[in-house]
NUSEDO-139841 format. One line per field, with one value per residue (C-alpha): residue in one letter; chain; x, y, z. Coordinates in steps of 0.02 Angstrom, whole numbers, plus 50000, padded with zeros to 5 digits. Layout:
N
aa <- c(A ...) .
ch <- c(A ...) .
u <- c(X ...) .
v <- c(Y ...) .
w <- c(Z ...) .
***
This chain:
434
aa <- c(M A P A S T G E K A S W A M F D V A N S P F A T L M I T V F F G K F F Q E H V V P R S L A G K S H T L W A V T V S S A M A L V A L T A P V V G A I A D H S G R K K P L L A A Y I T V C A I A T I F I A T V P L G T T A G M I A A M V A M I V A N A A F E G G Y V F Y N A F L P E L A G K E E A G K L S G A G W A L G Y V G G L S S L A I V L A F G W L P K G G V V T D G W R A I P V L V A L W Y V L F S L P L L L F V K E R S P R N P A P P E G W V R K G F S G V R E T V R T L K N Y P D L V R F L V A Y L V F T D A L E T V L V F T A T F S G S V L L F T D D D N A K L F L V L N V C A I P G A L V F G R L V D K W G G V K S V A L T L V L W L I V V V G C V L V G T K A Q F L G I A V I A A L G V G G T Q A A A R A V V S R Y V P Q H E S A R V F G F M T L A G R A S A V F G P L V Y G L V A D L T G S I R A A V G T V G L F F V A G L A L L S R V D E P R A L A R A E E A S R E R E A A K T A) .
ch <- c(A A A A A A A A A A A A A A A A A A A A A A A A A A A A A A A A A A A A A A A A A A A A A A A A A A A A A A A A A A A A A A A A A A A A A A A A A A A A A A A A A A A A A A A A A A A A A A A A A A A A A A A A A A A A A A A A A A A A A A A A A A A A A A A A A A A A A A A A A A A A A A A A A A A A A A A A A A A A A A A A A A A A A A A A A A A A A A A A A A A A A A A A A A A A A A A A A A A A A A A A A A A A A A A A A A A A A A A A A A A A A A A A A A A A A A A A A A A A A A A A A A A A A A A A A A A A A A A A A A A A A A A A A A A A A A A A A A A A A A A A A A A A A A A A A A A A A A A A A A A A A A A A A A A A A A A A A A A A A A A A A A A A A A A A A A A A A A A A A A A A A A A A A A A A A A A A A A A A A A A A A A A A A A A A A A A A A A A A A A A A A A A A A A A A A A A A A A A A A A A A A A A A A A A A A A A A A A A A A A A A A A A A A A A A A A A A A A) .
u <- c(54783 54747 54874 55004 54949 55048 55087 55161 55270 55330 55367 55466 55565 55606 55720 55840 55842 55882 56029 56114 56212 56300 56351 56397 56490 56553 56603 56631 56663 56728 56774 56872 56996 56991 57029 57182 57250 57207 57148 57289 57449 57596 57696 57567 57538 57614 57479 57331 57249 57258 57193 57040 57014 57022 56892 56771 56803 56778 56608 56560 56616 56507 56357 56390 56391 56231 56120 56049 56006 55918 55831 55761 55709 55619 55523 55473 55430 55346 55445 55546 55512 55570 55728 55760 55733 55863 55991 55957 55985 56150 56213 56167 56250 56411 56418 56402 56542 56658 56642 56727 56889 57059 57157 57329 57344 57344 57206 57099 57127 57075 56921 56872 56897 56790 56652 56653 56644 56491 56408 56438 56382 56220 56195 56219 56122 55970 55954 55897 55734 55712 55733 55619 55473 55491 55399 55258 55236 55258 55211 55339 55280 55325 55463 55596 55504 55485 55663 55730 55625 55697 55876 55840 55770 55924 56036 55930 55971 56156 56153 56064 56181 56333 56264 56243 56422 56489 56379 56444 56625 56650 56775 56964 57036 57215 57254 57199 57077 56958 56832 56700 56730 56650 56482 56478 56453 56323 56229 56233 56166 56024 55976 55969 55851 55738 55707 55683 55527 55406 55446 55440 55276 55175 55229 55127 55198 55110 55192 55099 55171 55215 55252 55427 55467 55514 55695 55710 55729 55916 55905 55752 55852 55992 55868 55787 55954 55970 55793 55832 55987 55878 55745 55868 55902 55728 55779 55936 55930 55910 56065 56160 56111 56166 56335 56354 56296 56430 56565 56513 56463 56640 56701 56563 56595 56781 56748 56635 56758 56912 56846 56893 57065 57094 57044 57146 57305 57308 57227 57259 57077 57054 56914 56812 56846 56784 56629 56585 56621 56499 56368 56373 56376 56226 56127 56184 56146 55961 55915 56025 55925 55757 55799 55876 55739 55610 55719 55705 55516 55516 55677 55721 55833 55983 56002 55983 56114 56232 56221 56271 56422 56477 56469 56578 56708 56718 56743 56884 56979 56954 57022 57178 57213 57144 57264 57165 57025 56913 56935 56898 56737 56674 56719 56638 56473 56468 56505 56362 56240 56307 56303 56121 56075 56168 56098 55919 55915 55993 55871 55724 55787 55794 55621 55554 55643 55581 55405 55344 55344 55530 55581 55673 55777 55824 55870 55973 56067 56081 56160 56273 56327 56359 56447 56548 56617 56652 56771 56894 56882 56936 57073 57143 57135 57217 57356 57395 57398 57513 57628 57651 57632 57516 57333 57305 57363 57241 57099 57144 57107 56927 56891 56923 56776 56658 56711 56681 56511 56458 56511 56410 56256 56253 56206 56045 55883 55764 55599 55631 55670 55508 55405 55481 55439 55259 55246 55312 55185 55043 55105 55107 54928 54869 54950 54866 54692 54714) .
v <- c(54719 54854 54882 55016 55192 55311 55412 55259 55220 55400 55399 55238 55311 55467 55359 55356 55546 55528 55410 55472 55615 55489 55383 55537 55642 55520 55378 55439 55625 55699 55603 55458 55575 55696 55555 55499 55675 55764 55644 55517 55585 55620 55477 55355 55442 55296 55182 55298 55194 55039 55128 55192 55020 54941 55067 55027 54840 54831 54914 54793 54644 54704 54721 54551 54468 54550 54576 54399 54396 54565 54521 54363 54461 54588 54450 54361 54518 54623 54773 54835 55019 55021 54928 55048 55196 55127 55106 55283 55353 55262 55316 55498 55506 55423 55536 55693 55628 55623 55813 55827 55730 55820 55813 55740 55645 55459 55478 55579 55452 55306 55400 55441 55261 55192 55320 55290 55102 55121 55251 55154 54988 55067 55154 54994 54888 55000 54943 54772 54844 54974 54850 54725 54845 54837 54671 54733 54896 54839 54681 54588 54679 54850 54816 54876 55038 55079 55027 55134 55282 55268 55265 55412 55515 55466 55550 55707 55698 55677 55818 55936 55901 55926 56091 56150 56102 56195 56348 56367 56331 56194 56093 56120 56238 56226 56103 56229 56155 56263 56209 56222 56038 55994 56056 55918 55768 55868 55908 55724 55665 55792 55762 55575 55593 55724 55636 55467 55530 55502 55316 55299 55395 55345 55173 55033 54873 54736 54589 54525 54587 54441 54445 54413 54226 54142 54123 54308 54397 54370 54181 54184 54283 54154 54013 54113 54122 53933 53920 54041 53942 53788 53885 53958 53781 53790 53943 53889 54030 54159 54085 54094 54276 54317 54237 54342 54494 54459 54465 54616 54718 54694 54787 54918 54957 54977 55100 55206 55206 55257 55365 55531 55463 55405 55570 55668 55563 55519 55672 55802 55843 55962 55938 56069 55980 55816 55897 55977 55813 55721 55855 55811 55625 55631 55710 55574 55434 55481 55419 55266 55213 55249 55161 55005 54992 54986 54868 54739 54741 54736 54648 54539 54559 54457 54541 54714 54684 54604 54759 54870 54759 54780 54968 54947 54849 54992 55111 55006 54995 55181 55223 55118 55212 55387 55533 55694 55767 55781 55597 55551 55653 55549 55387 55449 55484 55302 55251 55360 55273 55106 55138 55188 55047 54909 54950 54981 54825 54709 54762 54736 54565 54499 54569 54471 54309 54299 54277 54424 54332 54295 54470 54542 54388 54366 54549 54519 54386 54503 54630 54492 54450 54630 54682 54522 54550 54733 54675 54611 54729 54889 54794 54722 54894 54981 54853 54851 55041 55056 54909 54950 55138 55124 55170 55117 54942 54941 54994 54851 54723 54786 54731 54549 54553 54620 54482 54350 54427 54414 54232 54192 54285 54174 54027 54110 54044 54191 54109 53966 54088 54185 54026 53961 54122 54115 53933 53972 54111 53994 53861 53991 54044 53864 53824 53975 53923 53738) .
w <- c(58726 58598 58458 58487 58444 58336 58493 58578 58428 58421 58608 58587 58442 58545 58653 58506 58516 58700 58685 58528 58609 58722 58573 58471 58599 58731 58613 58436 58415 58576 58732 58656 58573 58721 58843 58743 58719 58882 59018 59001 59084 58970 59047 58975 58809 58712 58781 58756 58618 58725 58881 58788 58712 58886 58947 58807 58812 59000 58984 58846 58950 59094 58979 58901 59072 59134 58980 58965 59150 59154 58990 59069 59224 59113 59024 59185 59283 59149 59213 59066 59101 59284 59236 59092 59208 59328 59189 59126 59301 59326 59155 59186 59358 59297 59144 59250 59362 59211 59202 59373 59341 59338 59175 59146 59310 59346 59476 59355 59217 59328 59390 59210 59156 59298 59270 59083 59107 59220 59108 58948 59024 59085 58918 58817 58942 58923 58743 58805 58870 58735 58593 58680 58656 58465 58437 58549 58454 58274 58181 58078 57921 57991 58117 57995 57962 58147 58188 58046 58102 58276 58214 58098 58242 58340 58214 58232 58418 58385 58258 58378 58524 58413 58352 58533 58576 58424 58456 58634 58587 58717 58615 58633 58503 58443 58581 58713 58838 58940 59071 58934 58897 59065 59001 58870 58987 59084 58924 58872 59040 59052 58870 58901 59048 58968 58802 58887 58974 58827 58825 59014 59028 58875 58810 58888 58961 58864 58950 59103 59269 59381 59568 59631 59635 59800 59746 59702 59535 59515 59531 59421 59295 59291 59274 59135 59046 59052 58987 58846 58796 58783 58689 58563 58503 58426 58324 58229 58102 58239 58321 58156 58136 58314 58280 58123 58221 58351 58217 58114 58266 58330 58176 58183 58367 58332 58191 58302 58447 58346 58202 58283 58329 58150 58072 58198 58189 58003 57924 58061 58095 58242 58369 58276 58110 58185 58257 58089 58000 58113 58088 57904 57939 58055 57915 57794 57918 57928 57752 57778 57931 57847 57684 57759 57890 57750 57648 57787 57769 57579 57527 57676 57827 57776 57608 57686 57820 57693 57583 57730 57763 57582 57609 57762 57666 57541 57688 57764 57599 57574 57747 57718 57556 57594 57576 57592 57698 57545 57505 57686 57682 57535 57624 57784 57694 57638 57818 57881 57764 57823 58011 58014 57897 57989 58160 58104 57996 58126 58262 58144 58091 58269 58308 58158 58204 58384 58456 58559 58726 58709 58653 58804 58840 58657 58643 58799 58704 58554 58671 58738 58561 58513 58672 58694 58520 58559 58697 58566 58417 58505 58597 58434 58353 58501 58518 58331 58326 58478 58433 58248 58257 58107 58124 57943 57988 58133 58017 57899 58036 58044 57866 57913 58033 57899 57778 57912 57950 57768 57763 57919 57855 57701 57815 57879 57800 57822 57764 57885 58026 57999 57989 58150 58244 58184 58235 58410 58431 58381 58501 58641 58606 58596 58763 58845 58785 58822) .
***
């Protein structure tokens, strides 16, 4: 099949524009804090951190259980786009439902938790198929560049959606909540669908489309998972990287989930303050994603990811010690550079370490690693915060995961990983022509 055109690559990268408002508004800036302060009834206010952590962790557990299976189905069926479209639809419907829940009641809280679990699981699960297109669209010498460009465009999407929310005044002001907040989930859902269309319409499926097997796709998916587990034994450095990814993504996910809560509780940021802060941070994250994406191509994946983890350790120490809003802004800028860099670099590394024909199932396992870890990090953070009454102590636990991630990264032999991926691709081609 012909190499990917510039238009295809741009259409693929636009999906990051599509999904960023969900991550920005429903996870990081708005809904996490809003849920704890206004959705949870007053009788459960002392458990609000834990309830939000349970919501996030439950979604991640659901993704972790399903991602390897749907990744294997995508590889066997050659139907990444229809599967991605289904996940987008489920996420959009569940997100819109969140806009209908009553505030401050147990029933409303439970409805919001269930809807958020479904929406977040579909949102995160969609990354399996999206990321699996990367090895098809970019060779190993430019995977980092394209991955970084996607993440950078994503921050433009997050920035734009935040600007709309601020312009229309939909955020609570001075603790006063109006029905304007209900427009935010609707905006996120419609944005997600609209900006997903370029990928769904213009990016080609390069994997062969196979008919349904006699045993059905679900059983085929589970057998594909077993096959992938056996196959991963042939890629020891990829496995080592995925283990490291599991650990440091745990910390990263926790930071994203609780940033607005930290700034609000420790430094008394209002919802408007947080929104303006994240406007600045989305701008700062763009060069981080671009620079670290290119560093993977030129400097190597392991070194690039390790550098981002060092930045995160600086951020954690700074958050434990920070005393003023101005100090926190400086720390948050470093975090913005790190978040774009870590995610862009990690995605590019996996695309370089895996042969193209194994991409969806391996990205399924990457999603399993990232989301399985994200079950525990937010729970640990929430429990420490609620039990000790100290959010700074909870932040301190995050640093331990970054240290462990650095230690595990040191065991990855990148030249050997790249050579093994190339060898597997040659073996595949030889088998097809035999």
